[in-house]
N, C-alpha and C positions, 0 to 999 in steps of 0.2 A: 845382504844387509840393507836395511831400510834406507831411505833417503835422509831421515832426520839423524841415523848414526852416522852416516857418510858426512853429513855435514858438521856433526859435533867434531868428527875427526879433523876435518878441515880447520875449524875454528881452533882447536888445540895446536895444529902445526902452525897457522897463523900467529898465534900467542907465542910460540917459540921462537918464531922469526922476528918478533917485536921485542923480546925480553933482552935487555942489556946484560943479563947475568948468566946467559946461556952462551956455551962455546961456539966457535965457528963451526966445528964439526958438526954439533948438534944442529945448527941452523942449515947447514948443508944437507944434512939427513932429512930434515924437516921439509926443505924445499923440494927434494927429491921425492918424498912421499906425497906432497902435494900434487907434482907433476904426475905421479903414477895414478892417484885417485882422481884426476883430471879437473882441477880448478883450484882457483883461488878466491873466490868471491861467494864465500857461503850465504851471506845475507841475501844477496841477490837471487842465489838459486833456491832458497827456502821460500823467499816471496813467491817465486814462480810456482814451486811446488804446491803451496797452499792456496794461492789465488787469493780471491775475495772472501774466502769463507770465515777468516778470523776477524773481519771488520765490522765493528758495531754500526750499523746504519745511522744511529742517533749521533755517534761521535764523528762520523764522516760528515754529517750535515751541520754540526757545530763548527767543525774545523772550516768548511766552505764559507759559512757565515761570518766566522771570525776574519777569513781572509779579504771579505768585501769591505769590512769596517777598519782594516789594519793600515795605517799610513805608510808603511813599509813596503806594501804590494802595490806593483804597477797597475795602471788604469786596465791594461790588457788582462793581467792576472785576476784583477776583481770581476772582469767581464767573464772570463773562463769559469771561475768560481761560481758565479751566477748562472751560466748555462748549465754546469753540471748539477747545480741544486734543481734546476727545472727538469733535468733529466731524471732525477731522482724521483720527482713527483709523479712520473707518468706510470 
């Protein structure tokens, strides 16, 4: 089974756990299956499996630039965004 298939299964079981229309028995079964396939954080695992290959450098740069001008971002966050942008230019 591919990583993507396994993660899709995890997503389905997590959806079952959060669905109010699903019986307790089904929720227990979904939790047991999650435990069996080894995890309940599909988004984090998918990100680790894919790495940076799906990130558009232009969009990353735009996000970092926006962070530098966002009044909701701390000064430290703005500095880190600027440093990351400098690192992308190297």
